[in-house]
C-alpha positions as CSV (number, residue, x, y, z in Angstrom):
1,M,-4.3,-11.3,31.7
2,K,-2.5,-8.1,32.4
3,R,-1.5,-6.0,29.7
4,A,1.9,-5.3,29.3
5,K,3.5,-2.1,30.7
6,G,7.1,-2.2,29.6
7,S,8.5,0.4,31.8
8,G,5.2,1.6,33.6
9,E,2.7,4.0,33.2
10,M,3.2,7.5,32.0
11,P,1.0,10.5,32.7
12,F,-0.4,11.9,29.1
13,L,1.8,14.8,29.5
14,E,4.7,12.5,29.4
15,H,2.9,10.4,25.9
16,L,2.7,13.3,24.3
17,D,5.7,14.4,24.6
18,E,7.3,11.2,24.0
19,L,5.0,11.2,20.7
20,R,6.5,14.7,19.6
21,S,9.9,13.3,19.9
22,R,9.3,10.2,18.0
23,L,7.7,12.0,15.2
24,I,10.7,14.8,15.0
25,W,12.6,11.8,14.5
26,M,10.4,10.3,11.8
27,G,10.6,14.0,10.2
28,V,14.2,13.9,10.2
29,T,15.1,10.6,9.0
30,L,12.8,11.3,6.4
31,L,14.1,14.8,5.0
32,T,17.8,13.4,5.3
33,L,16.6,10.0,2.9
34,S,14.6,12.4,0.6
35,V,18.0,14.0,-0.1
36,A,19.6,10.6,-0.3
37,G,17.2,9.9,-2.6
38,F,17.4,12.1,-4.8
39,F,21.0,10.6,-5.7
40,I,19.6,7.5,-6.1
41,V,16.6,9.3,-8.4
42,T,19.8,10.5,-10.6
43,E,22.6,8.1,-10.2
44,L,20.6,4.8,-10.9
45,D,18.0,6.2,-13.4
46,V,14.8,6.0,-11.6
47,I,12.8,7.7,-14.2
48,G,13.8,5.3,-16.7
49,L,12.7,2.2,-14.8
50,L,9.5,3.8,-14.4
51,K,9.2,5.1,-18.2
52,A,10.5,1.3,-19.6
53,P,6.3,0.1,-19.6
54,I,5.7,3.0,-22.2
55,V,9.0,3.3,-23.9
56,P,8.0,1.0,-27.2
57,L,4.8,3.0,-27.3
58,V,5.3,6.2,-27.8
59,P,7.6,7.9,-30.8
60,E,11.3,7.8,-30.3
61,G,10.5,6.2,-26.6
62,M,10.6,10.0,-25.7
63,L,8.4,11.5,-22.9
64,L,8.0,15.4,-23.0
65,F,8.3,18.5,-20.8
66,T,6.3,21.2,-21.4
67,S,7.9,23.5,-18.3
68,P,11.9,24.3,-17.7
69,T,10.6,22.8,-14.1
70,E,9.1,19.8,-14.9
71,P,12.6,17.5,-14.9
72,M,13.4,19.0,-11.7
73,A,10.0,18.8,-9.8
74,V,9.2,15.3,-11.1
75,T,12.4,14.6,-9.8
76,L,12.2,15.7,-6.4
77,K,9.2,14.5,-6.0
78,L,10.4,11.0,-6.9
79,A,13.4,11.1,-4.5
80,F,10.5,11.8,-1.6
81,V,8.8,8.9,-2.7
82,V,12.3,7.1,-2.7
83,G,12.9,8.9,1.2
84,I,9.6,7.4,2.4
85,I,10.2,3.9,1.3
86,L,13.9,4.4,2.7
87,S,12.4,5.4,6.1
88,L,9.5,3.0,6.6
89,P,11.7,1.0,8.8
90,V,12.5,3.9,11.2
91,I,8.8,5.0,11.1
92,V,7.5,1.6,11.5
93,Y,10.4,1.7,15.0
94,H,9.3,4.4,16.3
95,G,5.6,3.6,15.8
96,W,6.3,0.1,17.5
97,A,8.5,1.8,20.2
98,F,5.7,4.0,21.1
99,L,2.2,1.3,20.8
100,A,4.1,-1.6,22.5
101,P,3.4,-0.6,26.1
102,A,0.1,-0.7,25.4
103,L,0.2,-4.0,23.6
104,F,-0.4,-7.3,25.6
105,E,1.9,-10.0,25.0
106,H,0.3,-12.3,22.3
107,E,-0.6,-9.1,20.5
108,K,3.3,-8.0,20.5
109,K,3.8,-11.4,19.5
110,A,1.5,-11.0,16.1
111,V,3.2,-7.5,15.0
112,I,6.5,-8.6,13.1
113,P,4.7,-11.1,11.3
114,A,1.5,-8.7,10.4
115,V,4.5,-5.9,9.3
116,L,6.2,-8.4,7.2
117,G,2.9,-9.8,5.6
118,G,2.0,-6.4,4.7
119,F,5.6,-5.9,3.2
120,L,5.2,-8.5,0.9
121,L,1.5,-8.5,0.1
122,F,2.1,-4.9,-1.0
123,L,5.3,-5.9,-2.9
124,L,3.3,-8.4,-4.5
125,G,0.9,-5.4,-5.8
126,V,3.4,-3.5,-7.0
127,A,5.0,-6.3,-8.9
128,M,1.6,-7.2,-10.8
129,A,0.5,-3.6,-11.6
130,Y,4.2,-3.0,-13.0
131,F,4.9,-5.6,-14.9
132,M,1.3,-6.9,-16.0
133,V,-1.5,-4.3,-15.2
134,L,0.4,-1.3,-16.4
135,P,2.0,-2.3,-20.0
136,L,-1.8,-3.8,-20.6
137,A,-3.5,-0.3,-19.6
138,L,-1.2,1.6,-22.0
139,R,-1.4,0.0,-25.1
140,F,-4.9,-0.7,-24.4
141,L,-5.2,3.3,-24.2
142,L,-3.0,4.0,-26.5
143,S,-4.6,2.1,-29.1
144,F,-7.6,4.1,-30.0
145,Q,-7.3,6.2,-33.2
146,T,-3.8,6.0,-34.0
147,Q,-4.3,6.4,-37.7
148,A,-5.3,9.6,-36.7
149,L,-3.8,10.7,-33.6
150,S,-0.2,11.2,-32.2
151,P,0.7,10.6,-28.3
152,I,2.1,13.7,-26.9
153,I,2.8,12.2,-23.2
154,T,4.6,14.4,-20.6
155,I,7.0,12.7,-18.0
156,G,4.9,14.4,-15.0
157,E,1.4,13.2,-16.9
158,Y,2.7,10.0,-17.1
159,L,4.8,9.2,-13.8
160,R,1.4,10.7,-12.2
161,F,-0.7,8.2,-14.0
162,A,1.9,4.9,-13.5
163,T,2.8,5.9,-9.5
164,R,-1.3,6.2,-8.6
165,L,-1.6,2.8,-10.7
166,I,1.0,1.6,-8.8
167,L,0.7,2.4,-5.3
168,A,-3.0,1.6,-6.3
169,F,-1.9,-2.0,-6.8
170,G,0.1,-2.6,-3.6
171,I,-2.4,-1.1,-1.4
172,I,-5.6,-3.3,-2.2
173,F,-3.3,-6.0,-1.7
174,E,-2.8,-5.1,2.3
175,L,-7.2,-6.3,1.8
176,P,-6.3,-9.8,3.8
177,L,-4.2,-8.2,6.3
178,V,-6.9,-6.1,7.3
179,A,-9.5,-8.9,7.2
180,L,-7.3,-10.5,10.0
181,L,-6.8,-7.6,11.8
182,L,-10.3,-6.5,12.1
183,S,-11.1,-10.2,12.7
184,A,-8.7,-10.4,16.0
185,L,-10.2,-7.8,17.5
186,G,-14.1,-9.0,16.8
187,L,-14.9,-6.7,14.3
188,I,-15.8,-8.6,11.5
189,D,-16.0,-13.0,11.4
190,A,-16.2,-15.3,7.9
191,G,-20.1,-14.8,8.6
192,S,-20.9,-11.3,7.6
193,L,-18.1,-11.6,4.9
194,R,-20.1,-13.7,3.6
195,K,-23.3,-12.1,3.9
196,F,-22.2,-8.7,2.3
197,R,-20.5,-10.1,-0.2
198,R,-22.9,-8.7,-3.1
199,H,-21.9,-5.2,-1.2
200,A,-18.7,-5.8,-1.4
201,I,-18.9,-7.0,-5.2
202,V,-20.5,-3.2,-5.9
203,A,-17.7,-1.4,-3.1
204,V,-14.7,-2.9,-5.5
205,S,-16.6,-2.0,-8.6
206,L,-16.7,1.8,-7.2
207,L,-13.3,1.5,-5.9
208,S,-11.8,0.3,-9.5
209,A,-13.2,2.6,-11.3
210,I,-12.0,5.5,-9.0
211,L,-8.7,4.3,-8.9
212,T,-8.3,3.3,-12.2
213,P,-8.0,5.5,-15.6
214,A,-11.4,5.2,-17.7
215,D,-11.4,2.4,-19.1
216,V,-13.1,-0.7,-18.6
217,G,-9.9,-3.1,-18.9
218,T,-7.9,-1.4,-16.5
219,M,-10.9,-1.0,-14.7
220,L,-11.3,-5.2,-14.7
221,M,-7.9,-5.8,-14.1
222,M,-8.2,-4.5,-10.6
223,M,-11.3,-5.6,-10.0
224,V,-10.5,-9.4,-10.2
225,P,-7.5,-9.3,-8.0
226,L,-10.1,-7.5,-5.5
227,L,-12.4,-10.1,-6.0
228,V,-10.2,-13.2,-5.4
229,L,-8.5,-11.3,-2.1
230,Y,-12.0,-10.6,-1.0
231,E,-12.5,-14.7,-1.3
232,I,-8.9,-15.4,0.4
233,S,-9.7,-12.7,3.4
234,V,-13.1,-14.9,3.8
235,L,-11.2,-17.9,4.0
236,L,-8.0,-16.8,6.2
237,V,-11.0,-15.4,8.5
238,A,-12.9,-18.7,8.6
239,V,-9.2,-20.1,9.8
240,V,-9.5,-17.6,12.8
241,D,-13.0,-17.9,13.8
242,R,-12.6,-21.7,14.1
243,R,-8.9,-21.3,16.0
244,R,-10.8,-18.6,18.2
245,L,-13.8,-21.5,18.7
246,A,-11.7,-23.9,19.4
247,G,-9.3,-22.3,22.2
248,R,-12.3,-21.5,24.2
249,S,-12.3,-23.4,26.9
250,P,-15.2,-23.6,29.7
251,Q,-13.1,-21.9,32.3
252,A,-12.2,-19.0,29.8
253,I,-15.1,-18.6,28.8
254,A,-16.4,-18.9,32.8
255,D,-13.5,-15.8,33.4
């Protein structure tokens, strides 16, 4: 099988020049859409959307700030996050355009389903975190010492907590896709995943402890989906293994 060359081989320096040009385009796009993100955050009340889970749990539903610059800093950070999200199609396109000439044809065909699958898995993780895990975690954490203590929660600290939790769930939901890609590269198989299941449980426990707040409830709410995703990954990799074995003909093995 010959590797697809696209427009042909390029010298190393030309590759670097192409990479530099594409990185510049990505940077300009990110900067421009971050400016657009500022207006989206302010006009569409993105902060109000993010703080909705905690509104019923704090006095008068209001979050505080302790510095004159904090509201602006929070708005700029969210604008940058929105800019990244809006820039993803351009970033993916330039990454694909740079790597495509070096890919086999069957690898090219797998890219679009992989990108779409990864995007849907990320959205599923974000939705689970926002609608289920975050409200439960907040109610659990704010239920202690309510008779003696009253919460004073700043917008900066809350958004740091909420975005960290939401992004963590979005990322861990990529596990099945990562497993499929590693399997396609021949780096893992279903047998090795089953063999190291106990090690995976320990790793999942440590990862959940690091990515979630220091409470058992939220840690378990991340551990359980991770373990389920691990088992799903085992099943998907097993399917890939069976298809790989079924596709091997005596002629292909001889070649």
